[in-house]
C-alpha positions in Angstrom: 128.2 -1.3 -12.3 125.2 0.4 -11.0 122.1 0.8 -13.1 120.9 4.3 -13.8 117.5 5.2 -12.6 115.1 6.1 -15.4 114.4 9.8 -15.6 111.0 10.8 -14.5 108.8 11.6 -17.4 107.5 15.1 -17.7 103.9 15.6 -16.9 102.1 16.0 -20.3 98.5 15.5 -19.3 96.3 17.3 -16.8 97.4 16.9 -13.2 95.4 14.6 -11.0 92.8 16.6 -9.3 93.6 17.1 -5.6 91.0 16.1 -3.0 89.1 18.8 -1.2 89.4 19.1 2.6 86.6 18.6 5.0 86.9 19.4 8.7 84.5 17.7 11.1 83.5 19.8 14.1 82.3 17.3 16.8 82.0 16.9 20.5 85.1 14.9 21.7 84.9 13.9 25.4 87.4 11.6 27.1 88.8 8.6 25.2 86.4 6.0 26.6 83.3 8.2 27.2 80.0 7.5 25.5 80.3 10.9 23.8 83.6 9.9 22.1 82.3 6.4 21.2 79.2 7.9 19.5 81.2 10.6 17.7 83.9 8.2 16.5 81.2 5.7 15.4 79.4 8.3 13.3 82.7 9.5 11.8 84.0 6.0 10.9 80.7 4.4 9.7 79.1 7.3 7.8 81.2 10.5 7.4 84.5 9.1 6.3 83.2 6.6 3.8 80.8 9.1 2.2 83.3 11.9 2.1 86.0 9.6 0.6 83.5 8.8 -2.2 82.9 12.5 -2.7 86.7 13.1 -3.0 87.3 14.8 0.4 90.2 14.4 2.8 88.7 14.2 6.3 90.2 16.0 9.3 89.1 15.7 12.9 90.5 17.7 15.9 91.3 14.7 18.1 93.1 12.9 15.2 95.5 15.8 14.4 99.0 14.5 15.0 101.1 17.6 14.1 103.0 19.3 16.8 102.0 22.8 18.0 98.8 24.4 19.2 95.8 22.2 18.6 93.4 25.1 19.0 95.3 27.1 16.3 95.3 24.1 13.9 91.5 23.6 14.5 90.8 27.3 13.7 93.0 27.1 10.6 91.0 24.1 9.3 87.7 25.9 10.1 88.9 29.0 8.2 90.3 27.2 5.1 88.6 23.8 4.6 86.4 23.6 1.5 83.7 22.0 3.7 82.9 21.8 7.4 80.5 19.3 8.9 79.3 20.3 12.4 77.8 17.7 14.8 75.5 19.6 17.1 74.2 16.6 19.0 75.6 17.4 22.4 75.2 21.2 22.1 78.9 21.3 23.1 80.2 24.9 23.7 83.3 24.3 21.6 81.2 23.0 18.7 79.0 26.0 18.9 82.0 28.4 18.9 83.6 26.6 16.0 80.3 26.7 14.0 80.1 30.5 14.7 83.7 31.0 13.4 82.8 29.0 10.2 79.6 31.1 9.7 81.8 34.2 9.7 83.8 32.9 6.7 80.7 32.3 4.6 82.1 29.0 3.4 80.1 25.8 3.0 79.0 24.1 6.3 76.6 21.3 6.9 75.0 20.8 10.3 73.9 17.4 11.6 72.3 16.4 14.9 70.9 13.3 16.6 67.1 13.3 16.4 65.6 14.9 19.5 68.3 17.6 19.8 66.8 20.9 20.8 68.9 23.5 18.9 69.4 27.0 20.4 67.0 29.6 19.0 69.6 31.4 17.0 70.3 28.4 14.8 67.0 26.5 15.2 65.8 27.6 11.8 69.1 26.7 10.0 69.2 23.6 7.7 70.2 20.6 9.9 70.3 16.9 8.9 68.9 14.9 11.8 69.7 11.2 12.2 68.8 8.3 14.5 71.8 6.8 16.4 71.3 3.2 15.5 72.3 0.8 12.7 69.4 1.7 10.4 70.1 5.4 11.1 73.5 4.9 9.5 72.0 4.0 6.2 69.2 6.6 6.4 71.7 9.3 7.1 74.0 8.6 4.2 71.7 9.7 1.3 70.3 12.7 3.2 73.8 13.9 4.1 75.0 13.4 0.5 72.2 15.7 -0.7 73.1 18.3 1.9 76.8 18.3 1.0 76.1 18.5 -2.7 73.8 21.5 -2.1 76.3 23.3 0.2 79.1 22.8 -2.3 77.3 24.2 -5.4 75.6 27.1 -3.5 77.4 30.3 -4.4 75.8 32.5 -1.8 76.2 31.4 1.8 73.2 31.8 4.0 73.6 31.8 7.8 72.8 34.2 10.7 76.2 36.0 10.3 76.0 36.5 6.5 72.4 37.6 6.7 73.3 40.5 9.1 76.3 41.3 6.9 74.1 41.5 3.8 71.5 43.6 5.6 74.2 46.1 6.6 75.3 46.3 3.0 71.7 46.9 1.9 71.1 49.7 4.5 74.4 51.4 3.6 73.4 51.2 -0.1 70.2 53.1 0.5 72.3 56.3 0.8 74.2 55.5 -2.4 71.2 54.9 -4.8 72.0 51.1 -5.3 69.0 49.7 -3.3 67.0 48.7 -6.4 69.9 46.7 -7.8 70.7 45.0 -4.5 67.0 44.1 -3.9 66.8 42.5 -7.3 69.9 40.5 -6.6 68.5 39.4 -3.3 65.2 38.3 -4.9 67.2 36.3 -7.4 69.2 34.6 -4.7 66.0 33.8 -2.7 64.5 32.2 -5.8 67.6 30.2 -6.4 67.6 29.0 -2.7 64.0 28.0 -3.0 64.8 26.0 -6.1 67.6 24.2 -4.2 65.3 23.4 -1.3 62.5 22.1 -3.6 65.0 19.8 -5.4 66.6 18.5 -2.2 63.2 18.0 -0.5 61.7 16.2 -3.5 64.7 13.9 -3.7 64.7 13.0 0.0 60.9 12.5 -0.1 61.2 10.1 -3.0 63.8 8.1 -1.0 61.9 7.9 2.3 58.4 6.9 1.0 57.5 3.6 -0.4 58.8 3.5 -4.0 57.6 1.4 -6.9 60.9 1.7 -8.7 64.4 2.2 -7.4 67.8 2.4 -9.1 70.5 0.9 -6.8 74.1 1.3 -7.8 76.4 -1.2 -6.0 79.9 -2.5 -6.1 80.2 -5.5 -8.3 81.0 -8.9 -6.7 79.5 -12.0 -5.2 77.4 -9.9 -2.8 75.2 -8.8 -5.7 73.8 -12.3 -6.2 73.3 -12.7 -2.4 71.4 -9.4 -2.3 69.2 -10.4 -5.3 68.3 -13.8 -3.9 67.5 -12.4 -0.4 65.3 -9.6 -1.9 63.4 -12.1 -4.1 62.8 -14.3 -1.0 61.5 -11.4 1.0 59.6 -9.8 -1.9 58.8 -12.4 -4.5 56.8 -10.0 -6.6 59.9 -7.8 -7.2 61.3 -7.5 -10.7 65.1 -7.0 -10.7 67.1 -6.1 -13.8 70.9 -5.7 -13.5 73.4 -4.1 -15.8 77.2 -3.8 -15.3 78.9 -0.6 -16.1 80.3 2.6 -14.7 78.7 5.3 -12.5 79.5 9.0 -12.1 78.7 10.6 -8.7 80.0 13.9 -7.2 83.1 14.1 -9.4 84.0 10.4 -8.8 83.8 7.7 -11.5 83.1 4.2 -10.3 84.2 1.9 -13.1 83.3 -1.5 -11.5 79.7 -1.4 -10.4 76.3 -2.9 -11.1 73.1 -0.9 -11.7 70.1 -2.7 -10.2 66.6 -1.6 -11.4 64.2 -2.8 -8.7 60.4 -2.7 -9.4 57.6 -3.8 -7.1 53.8 -3.4 -7.5 53.3 -2.7 -3.8 56.2 -0.3 -3.3 59.2 -0.8 -1.1 60.9 1.4 1.5 64.5 2.4 0.6 65.4 1.7 4.2 64.6 -2.0 3.6 66.8 -2.1 0.6 69.7 -0.5 2.5 69.3 -2.8 5.5 69.4 -5.8 3.1 72.6 -4.5 1.5 74.2 -4.2 4.9 73.2 -7.7 5.8 74.9 -9.2 2.7 77.9 -6.9 3.0 77.1 -5.1 -0.3 78.6 -1.7 -0.8 76.1 0.9 -2.0 77.4 3.6 -4.3 74.1 5.4 -4.9 70.4 5.0 -4.5 67.9 6.8 -6.8 64.1 6.8 -6.5 62.6 6.9 -10.0 
């Protein structure tokens, strides 16, 4: 006699929130080229871990396994993904084309580039997160990129070369319709909002990059926490460390098993030193806040 399978219970609560999609526009190169190795290293060590924490599913052109036209699928991702991250490091023509397509949509996009990249004049004034292609650069890029992504996702009015021209055309056309005053007021409000976002992001990044007298480090709980504390005290014996177990909310994600470390030092300490030490003891960092 076969057992009957229990009937699936009806969904009574709110449905689990679906992850957003992020498409990474990147130079690809051949499978063993230095370009591919650099791109894949950046994606696997920084972009995918950070985006997973921020509840994004990540898609990359050379990892698409569906049958059909790769070009068509890439364009569909660029047109529909909630977020696009464009790596401009090699000034690759395909990357530039795909960035232009994304600009036409007016949807969120974050540009990144290796330090020293000379961007073309038409996008040289756009917000770009620069990074150093080494092990320390990995840890320096993560908090800066998180700030840029959070800013792009909450911004309601996209600002790029294409949308600016589009808005200017609307403004010029409105001059004949008597709506110029209203549109000018809205544009001034938008400019004020953007300046506020820039000040907030700049202040936060400045606090992280200078020597800080007090930092709040949120890490995954486990044995690595004690190794980190012991190593930090050996290197900086004047540090004062307080720890508290609990949960942490970041970018829509709740981390229920974590430790909040309050780190104080009279002489100040570079956040890069803290992140390097976390890497050495294999301690996963969930957030770093300069107080």
